[in-house]
N, C-alpha and C positions, 0 to 999 in steps of 0.2 A: 539524331532527332530525339531519342529518349533522354540523352544528356541535357539537351536544351530544355526539354519539358520538365525535367527534374529541377534544373536551376530556376526555371520560372516559378515552379511550385514553391521552392524554398524562399524566393524573394517575396512571393505573396504571403507566405506564413510569417516572415519577418516583419513585413509591413503591417499585417494584422496585429501582431504582438505589440509592435511599437504604438499603433493606434490605440490598442486596448490599454497599454500602460499610460499613455497620455490622458486617455479618458478617465482612468482611475485616479491619476494625479489631480485632474480637474475636479473630480467628485470629492476627493478627500481634502483638497486645499480649503474650500469654504468651511468645512468642519474644523480643520486645524485653526483657521483664522478665527472662527467663532470661539473655540476653546481658548485661544490666546487672548481674545478680547473679553472673555468672561471674567469679571472682577472677582478676585480670590477672596477679598475681605468683605465684599458686599453680599449680604444675605438675600437670596432669592426667596421671596415670601409668597405664600398662597393663603387662601381663606382659612385653611386648617391650621396654619402656623402663625398667622398674624397676631392673634391675641397673646400667645405664649411668648413670642419673640419681642413684640413691641409693647402691647397694652399692659401686660402683667409685670413688666420689668421697670424698676425705678429709674434707670438711666435715661438720658435724653436720646432722641433718635431722629434721623432724617430718612425719609422714604421717597424714592422716585417712582412715580407711576408712569409707565411707558408702554409703547407698542413697538413691535419689531420694525415696522415701516417708517418709524419716526427718525429722520436724520438728526434732528436736534437732540433726541434722546441718546443716540450713539455718540454724538459730539460731547455730551455731558458726562458720559460714563467714565472716561479716564480721570476727570477731576473728582468724581464720586469715589473712585477707587483710592485716590491719594488721600482723601479725607478719611475713608474707612481705615486705611493703614495707619495714618497719623493718630487717630483717636481710638484705635483698637484697645479694648479693655475698659474704656470709660464712656463709650457711646456706641450706639448701634446705627449702622448705615444699611438700609435695605432697598430692595427693588421689587416692584410688582408688575408683572407682565399682564396688562389688561386684555390682551388678545388670547390669553390662555384660559381655558374653561375653569380650572381650579381656582382662578384668581378673580373671576368676573364679579362675584358677590362683594368682594372687598372694594373693588373700584366703584361699584354702585353705592355701597354704603357710605363712601366718602364723597360721593357726587362728582367723580372725576369724569370729565367729558373732553378734555383737551390735554395734549401731551407735548413735552413732559410736564408733569405736575409734581412739585416738590413740597412735601409737608414736613414741618419740624415739630416733633413731639417733645413736650417739656418733661422735666424730672418729676418723679413721684407718680403715684397712681391714686385714683379715687373711685368711689363706687358709682356705677351707672344707676341712676334712680329708676330706670325702666326695666333693666334686665337683672340688676343685683350683682353684675359682674364688674370686673376692673375696667377702667378706661383712663385715658390720658388726655390732657388738654393739648391742643395742637393749633398750628397756624400755617397758612400758606407762605412759602418763601418767595419773595418777590425782589430780593436784593440783586446785586451785580453778580455776574458769572465768575467762575474761577474757583480753584480749590481753596484758596485762602479765605474768600468770602463765604463759601459753604461751611468751612470749619468754624469760622467766627460765628456764624448763625447758630450752630449747635452749641459752641462754648458759651454763648450768651445765655443759654437756658440753664446753665449750671449755677449753683449758689452754694453758700456755706452753711445751710440750715442743719446739716447733719454733723457739723464740726463744733465741738465745745472749745471755749477759750480758757486756758489755765494760766494764771499769773501768780499763784501762791500755793503753798503746801496744803492749805486747807481746801482749796478748790481741787487740787490734785486728789486728795483723799476722797472728797465727795464724788468725783468723777469715777474713781475706782469702785465705789460702793453702788453706783447705779447699774441696773441691769446685770446682776451677778452672773448670769449665764453667758454673757458676751465677753470675749477677750477685748482688751483695750489697745487701740493703736495711738501711739504718741509720736508726734512730729516736732522735734526741736528745731526751730528756725529763727532766722533774723529778718525775715520778710514781714512787712506790715499787713499784707493781704494774702489770702489763701490762693495757691496756684490752681490752674485749671486741672492739672493732674490730680492733686489731692482732693479737690472738690468732686472730680469724677469718680475717684476711688470710694469716697465716702458715700456716694449715691449707689455705686455698684454693689457695695456691701451693706446697704441699709438694712437694719434689723438683724444683721449677721455678725457685725463687728461694730464697736463704738469708736469714734474718731475724735481726737482732740489735738490742739496745737499748743505748744509751750513756746512763747516768744522770748527771745533773749532780753532780759531785764534784770534789775537788781532783785526784784521779787522772785524771779524764776531761777536765780543763780543756785539756790539750794537744791533745786530739782536736777539741774545739770550735774551737780556734784553727786547727788544720790545715785544717778544712773551712769556716772562716769562718762559723760558726754564730752568728747575731746574736740569735736568739730561740728560745724553747722553746714548744711542740715543733717540731722540724724533721725532715723526712723526706727522705732522699736515696738514690740508687742508685749504687753503685760498679760500673761495668761490668767486663766480663771483660778489657778492655784497660787497666784502671787508672783511666780517667777517671770522673768522677762527674757526676750531674745532680741538681739540687735540685728537689723538688716544691714548686710554688707555689700549688696549688689548695686548696680546702677539705678538711678532714680528714673526709671522708665516703666510704663504701664505693664507690659507683658511680664518682665521678671518680678515686678512688685506683686502682681496678682498671683504668680506662682508661689511667692512667699506667704502672702496673706491667705491663700486658699487653705493652707495647712492649719490655720488658726481660726478660720471662720466657721460658723454653723453651716450645716448643709442646707437647712431651710430657715427662712426668716422667723423670728419670734412671732407667734400668733397674737400675743397680747399687745405687741407694738404695731400690729397691722392697722389698727383703728386710730393710730396716732397721726403723725405728720402725713404719711402717705395715704391713709384711708384704708378701710377694710376691703380687700380684694376678694370678689366672689368667684364662683366657678366659671362664669361666662364673661367674655369681654363685650366690646361693642357689637360683635357679631354673634352674640349668644341668643338664647331662646327668646322669642317674642312674647311679651307679657300683655295680655288683654285686660284692661281695667274696666269694670262696670261703671257707667256714668248715668246721671239723671239730668233732666232738662234744667233743674235748678242750679247746677254747678257748671253749666256750659259757658256762662259769662266769665267765670274765673279762668276757663281754658283760653278764651279769646284774649284775655289781658296778659297772657304769658307769651314770651317770644319763643315759642316752640311749635313743632309740627305734629299734628295728630291725624291719623287715618281712622275715621269713625265708621262703624257698621251699624246702620239703623235698621231695626226690624220690629215686627209686631208679633208677639207670641200669643197664640190662641189659647183661651181657657187657662191662663196662668202658666203655660209651659215656659221653660227657660231657654229653649233652643240650645241646650248644652252640646248636643252632638254636632250641630251645624257650626257652633262657635269653635269647637275643637278642630273641625275641618278647616275653618278659616285660619286658625292659629297655625296649623300645619302648612297651609299654602303661603301665608305671609312670612314664614321662615325664610323663604327665598328672597323676600324684599328687604328685610332687615331695617325697616323704618321704625320710627317711634310711633307705635300703634296703640289706639284705644278703641273700645267699642261702647256704644251707648244704648241702654235699654230704655228708650224714650217712647212714650205713647204719642204717636203722631196725630196732630190735629190738622195738618196742612194737606190739602188734596193731592199735591204732587208727590207726596211721600206715603200716601195712604196704602199703597200696594206692598210696602215693605213687610216681609214675613220671614219665617225661619228658612223657607226654601228659596227666597229671592231677596237678598239683602241689598240695600242701597248704600253704597260706599262713598264717603266724602273726605276730601283732604281739608283740614281745618287749620287756620292760623299759620299759613305759610310765610307771610310777610317777606322779609328780605331773602329767605332761603328758598323761595319758590323756584328760582331757575335751577338751582343745584339739586333740588329734591323732587323734580317732576317725575323722575323715574320711579318714585315710590308708589305711584298709582298704577303703573303698568310697565312692561318691559320696553317702553319706547321713551327715549330721553326727550324727544321734542313734542310730546303730546300737548295739545292745547287745552287748557283748563277753562271751564266756563263758570263765571261767578254768579251765584244765586244768593238768596237770603232765607234763613230759617225764621221760625216764629221768634218774636222778641228782638229781632234785628241783629242776631248773631251772624256774622259773615262766615261763609264756608265755600269750599271749592268742590264742585261736583264733576266727576269724570264724564266725558262724552260717552254715549252708549256703546259705540264700537270698541273703545278701549275697555270699558267695563265688561262687556260681553265676552271679549276675547280672553281677558285675563282670568276671569272667574268661571269660564265655561266648563272647567274640569269637574266641578261638583255642584255649582249653583246655577239655578235657572235665572237668566238675566231678567231684571224687572222690565216690564213693558211700559216704560215711561216715554 
């Protein structure tokens, strides 16, 4: 009897162990599958990293905005990984999880409400006129699916603006004299047009190396002889001391970048930053909100521009400037990251007569075609319904309904009783 009881106990223990092992396998398998599906060359972006990885970099980029429950997003991920691997070193491919708290602000800033959303960012950077930081032009990708089409969409943003053309010894000498702090990259080639790889490298090292092409011709024959070029294509770097080093590896982005890294400046030349790429400030599109004082006289100019403004109307008693309240407003609007302005306008209209330092009337102005994608700018609800009214002088504006206004600004402002 005791023997049977012991055998039964052993069987129960073995069954429990087997069940536990199966449960552990079931728990770990999704994690392993997720790790296997995680694209190695696709950069996972958050609000804290987006400006550094995308907006402040001169290379083109493609970013997919997604959420974990989106089947189409998961279906697109393998193609995105192929593109990232093929264009590694000359373009950036990123992914933003809009269901993740650290990334929500970025998704709102770009007006993303449907998934997947693919944005293609062009080469170069320019100054954001509202934040003073770096920003990039971008467009929504609406082309056909597939890795080839995605790669072509990125490659289409590359150009040869960073590449000089050398056809004579005099042009060669002039090129070497330009920007003496930069080493010079020379590509001897028989191709009539710059390759995607070389254009990508020229943008990747913008203001850190100078790039040029020497096409095979009668005029360029002397340069081929000067550098003892025996075959085409040949790439070499002329160092700042005048000596040169020939690259002997494969013409692929990763080994080429390993070679060029040893000759490039660690940081771009500041004096060149205001040139082709524009001066990059300390903040990107998601940088500090800047509040600009406005007057009634220049509001017509605002209406004529295809931009969006969030205006704070108030009336300061006895000449007070409402500086403390405006600073609080600026802090709150940091979460919104819209293009924001405020107006110190003396109100003559009865509907806005209660605007004061303690209760500001907020209005979205000149939404135009961007109204649908920017409705989140007035509150944390993407589908808020905006009511159109008219200011004095016939200037159109969009006023938030009271529930939205009260809920969004209740943290420190007393909602106007309009």
